[in-house]
C-alpha positions, -999 to +999 in steps of 0.1 A: +642+094-157+651+061-165+641+045-198+637+010-208+636+001-244+610-024-258+624-042-291+601-057-318+621-088-332+603-087-360+606-052-370+568-048-366+554-028-335+518-035-352+512-065-327+516-049-293+527-070-266+540-046-235+522-022-214+530-003-181+512-024-159+487+003-144+472-001-181+463-037-177+445-039-145+422-066-135+385-064-130+387-073-096+407-044-086+388-019-108+359-034-088+376-033-056+364-014-025+378+018-013+359+012+021+334-011+036+308-014+063+329-029+089+298-026+117+264-008+112+272+029+110+309+023+109+332+021+079+366+008+075+396+015+047+392-010+020+415-029-002+423+000-026+434+022+003+465+000+012+493+017-006+516-009-005+492-034-021+483-008-046+519-002-055+525-038-062+496-036-087+512-006-104+547-017-105+566-022-140+554-033-173+535-064-184+541-087-214+506-095-227+492-123-252+491-109-285+462-132-296+435-154-283+449-185-270+424-216-271+432-246-249+415-277-252+419-314-241+421-347-257+406-377-241+441-391-232+447-359-211+471-344-236+465-306-242+463-285-274+470-250-275+461-229-307+459-194-316+458-175-348+484-154-354+508-146-383+534-175-396+562-155-375+542-163-342+538-201-347+561-208-318+544-183-297+535-211-271+556-244-269+557-272-246+589-282-227+603-315-230+594-331-198+631-338-188+634-300-186+629-289-153+617-321-143+627-314-103+607-282-103+579-283-078+547-278-098+523-250-085+494-263-062+464-275-088+484-272-121+493-295-148+526-314-146+538-305-182+555-273-186+551-247-214+567-217-226+556-182-239+580-171-265+578-136-272+587-118-303+596-087-280+627-080-258+637-049-236+672-030-228+675-015-195+701+013-187+739-001-178+736-013-141+702-022-144+686-057-143+649-070-146+629-093-125+607-113-149+579-128-127+544-139-128+519-110-128+517-099-091+486-110-074+470-121-108+461-159-090+429-157-112+449-162-144+446-199-159+484-204-157+513-196-134+542-181-149+575-188-131+601-160-119+636-153-131+662-124-132+676-112-166+707-088-168+687-070-196+717-041-200+736-065-213+714-095-229+684-081-252+675-111-274+640-125-270+636-158-251+612-184-234+594-178-203+579-211-185+545-213-173+523-242-160+486-245-168+461-251-143+442-283-142+412-291-156+411-254-174+397-254-210+388-221-228+403-190-242+430-169-227+420-135-244+441-114-265+456-087-240+459-110-209+491-104-191+516-135-188+544-118-172+555-088-154+588-067-159+601-049-130+638-032-137+660-025-105+694-015-099+724-039-095+741-033-061+759-053-037+742-061-002+748-071+032+729-080+060+731-078+099+708-079+129+698-045+142+690-052+179+684-012+183+650-013+169+627-014+198+590-003+208+599+033+206+607+034+169+578+013+164+555+038+185+568+069+169+559+054+131+526+047+147+520+081+164+531+097+128+500+078+108+479+089+138+485+124+135+459+145+118+460+138+081+485+114+090+487+083+066+514+059+052+508+077+020+513+111+032+541+104+058+562+075+044+552+068+005+572+080-024+556+075-058+571+056-087+565+061-123+563+035-151+551+050-184 
């Protein structure tokens, strides 16, 4: 088993910020359906039975807001972001200079100014492993969108700034414990690509026939469980 080490830069782990993502699932996933009525007397598999979708919801780790974040707007449209935390966390959320990343397309429905999460935690992966740092997968209900990056976290382990954009017209509270970035470790390898024109209907039909066997399913025939703790 590979180990990722999370490091509290203040030497104090009493303000928890990271968790395996499976421990921070959203309400809409928990309340989601395993099956639904397609027609009277006929049911179909629901969202939570789709293994690829389920797996992305359980993959890796999340960094979470350590405090309630209060977002308000002034009459001129400028944004105030405040939180109650120790002095060491006074720069947890910062505003980026408008010249920095000015050419980055803003996500639809978001404010033009950019902000950063400035974590007091970092992480270290085993030799040869990097991390994808991204907006929490499929968490479109969050009032912000975090940008994506790749970091060679086996070599660089300092805490850093994670850019994000706020949704337009959002005012309110981002509760403590809200995931703001997802961390997915992966092994660095050289990749090439080519077009495989030998793949044909026979290959496709064989895979489908495996799914249609008694007790056949993607979960039983193809899926390999991944674990993050």
